[in-house]
N, C-alpha and C positions, 0 to 999 in steps of 0.2 A: 555529588549531591545525592542525598538519600531520597527514598521514595516519597516521604512526607513533604519535604520542601519542593520536590518536582511537581507533585500534585497541586500544591498551593500556587506555584508559579503558573501552571497551566490554567487552573481555575480563574486566576486573576486575569490572565490574557483573554480567556473565553468570555469572562464577565464584561470586559471592556468591549469585546467584539459585539456581544449581544446588545449592549447599550448603544453603541455607536451605530450599529446597523439600523436600529429603530429610527435614528435621526435622518437617515438617507445619505449620510456622509460617505458611506462605503459605495454608493452608486456613482461617486465622482472619481475621476482619475487620481486626484490628490489623495482621497481617502483610501483608495485601493493600494496606491503606492506606499502610504504610511502603514497600512495594515500588513502588507506583504513584508515590509522591512522589519516590523516588530516581530512577526511570526518567524521569519528566517533567523532573526537574532536569538529568539527563544530556542528554536530547534538546535542551532549551532552550539549554544553555550549550556543548555540545560538537558535536552533530550534528543540526542542524535546517535543511534547505534551505528549508522552506516558510514559516517565520516571516518571513525576510528577503524572500522572494518576495512574500508577501502584503502586506508593508509597502511595498515599492517598486513593485509591479505589482498594486495592488488591483483593477484592472479585470478581471483574469483570473478573479476569484472572484465577480464581481457579474453580475446580470442573469439568474441562473438557479440551479438546484440544483447541489450538489456531490456527486459520488460518490467515496467513499473506500473503495477495494477493498484489503483486507488492512489493516484498521484497527487490528489489534493491541489495545492496551489504551486507545486513544482519544486519545493525545497529538495526533496530526496532525488528527484530527477536531475537536478543541478549537481548534486554531489556525484551521482553516477556518471554524468556527462563528462566530468573532469578526468575520469579514469577509463572511459570506454576506448576500445581499440580503434585505431585509424580505419576508416571505411565502415565502421559500425555506428549504430545509433541507440539512443534510449527511447523506446516507444512507451509513452506515458499516457495511461488511460484514466480519464476523469469524466463522469457523466453530468455533473452539476454545473449550471451555467456560470455562476459567480466564480467558483473555483477554477473553471476552465479558462475564463478570461485571464485570471492571474497566472495560470499555468502557461498560456500562450505568451504572456508578457515575459515570464521568467525564461522561456525558451529563446527569446530574442536577445538576452543579455550577451554582451560581447564575449565573455569568457566561455560561453557554451553554444554560441550561435551555430546552427547547422547540425548540432549533435542531438537535439531533442525533437522527437516527432510527437506533438500533442494529438491525442485521439479522443474525441468526445463520445465516449460510450462506456456503459457498464460492461463487466466481464462475468461470464458464467459458463454453464454447460449447454447452452442453446444459442442459436442465432435468431434474432428477431427483435422484440421489444420487451420491456419489463417496467414495472412501476417503481419509481424512486420516491421515497418519503423524506422530505427535508426536515432537518432540525434547525429552526430559525435562530437558536441560541448557540449553535456549535457548528462551525463550518466543516469540521472533520467528522461529524457524526451523522451524515445523511446515510440512509440505508435502503437497499432494495427490498421490495416486498415480493417474495417468490409466489408464483401461482399456487393456490390451494392451501396457503397457510391460514386463511380465515381471519387474518388480522383486520379488525374493523377500521373504517376510514374515520379518523378523528376530525380532520380538517382538510376538505378537498383542495383548498388553496395551496396546501403544502405537499400535494402529490402531483406527479407528472409522469408521462410515459417517455422513456428514453430508449435508445438503441442498446441492445445487449449482444455480445458476440463471444464465441469461443476463441481462446488464444490459438488453438490449432488452425481454425479457419483463417484468422488474421495473418498468422505467420506464413501460411501457404500463399495467401493473396499478395503478401509483400515480398515473397521470394527469400524469406529468412528462416524457413522452417528448420533447416539443418545447421543453422548458425546462431544458436542462442547460448549465451554464457551464464546469465544470471536472471532470476525472476524474483521480484519482490511483490508480495501480496498483502494488502491491508484494506479490507473491505467490510469491516464491522460485522463479522459473523457469517459472511457468505463465502468464506475461503474454500469450503469443501467443493462447492459447485465450480469455482474457478479451477481447482485442481483437476476435477473430472474433465473439464474442457481443454486440458493441456497435456493429457496422457501421451498423445502422439509426439509432442515436442520433447517430452522427457525420454521417450524411447529413442528418438532420433538424435538426442544430444546427451550421451551418457556422462559427460563431464559437467553438465549444467548443475548449478546449485540453486536452491530455492530458499528464500527467507519469507516467513509469513508471521502474522500476528495470530497468536492462539488465545482466544478470548471465549471460553466456554459459555458464559452467560449470554453473550451476544449471539452465539451460534444456536443455542437452544431457543432463543426468542424468535429466530427465523425458521425454526423447524429443522435446523441442521444438527447433526450429531457430532460432538467433539471426537468420539471414537472413530467415526467414519473419516474424519479429516486425518487423524493419525494413521489410519489404515491405508491411506494413499501412499504412505512412505514406510513400508514395513521393514523391520529389521530381519536379517542382517544386511539386506541389500542396501538399506539407507541408514546413515548415521544421523542422529538428532543431537544438536548442540543448542544451548541457550546463548542468546546474544545480549551481553550487558549493555547498559546505556552508553558506555564509553567504547563499545565495539569489541570488548573482550569476549572470547568464546569460553563457555563453561560446560561442564558435563550435562548432558540432557537426558539422563535416565528419568523414569516416570516419577520417582520420589522428588527429584529436583524440580521437575516441571510443575508438579502439583503444589509444591511449597512456594514457588514463584507466583503462581496464580493466586494462592491464598493471600500473599502479601499485597499485590497490586491489582488483581483482577484479570491480568493478561500477561503474556510474555512473548518476546520475539524469538522465533526459532530459526536456526540454520539447518537445512536438510541437504545432505550430499551423499554421494555414493562412496566417498572415502572421507574419513575424519580429517578435518582441517586442523593441523597442529599449530 
């Protein structure tokens, strides 16, 4: 499916979400179950780079724990959990209450039970608290408000204070600091801060791969620099590849990266210390 139909499918689903949420139906167990089912179906058949990646490159997800930063309602954590090594877990981070409830529900599904650890927290380069600004019309577009950005409060009812932690801190506390295989980051522009907070993990796990959403417009809106994010993974120590919506890996030189962003506004990257063939 090309970018245009994918965007239309997503906009249709989000439009239904916004409409139904205003009715209060999503506050019910039945409403939440129906929404989660619809969203999982959309991700599986329309826009899921990770199922294909896990199927064709299973070695990326084995030999250590998986960190899913920006887990939303748990679809990707579920994909990862089906391929995680025995004795390891998918640690799934999601700060927003509605999404976290559905993430917890997804973690209890029979096929992945015991393999997902839901963590209700934002992730960044500090340990403490941070402001989370909700998008009432899009469950996947809630954004942190970093201190000092000067972003005005539009609606206080849509802002809350949530825990924030560094992945280095969390991994040490959980005893998994030197056993990380894969890290996925999708945090609507706050990726650079997340990466700064996991430098220790990357140093301790030279075989770990990182996949993140590169969305320059969202980064700039949060006062984050797209160039600073790329600088966390400098060549030639790191290889950058683009992840297609079917999980295919494509060359990730700067021209290809910029072209992909011009088409859709964002691109999923795979960063590793050796190119994945």
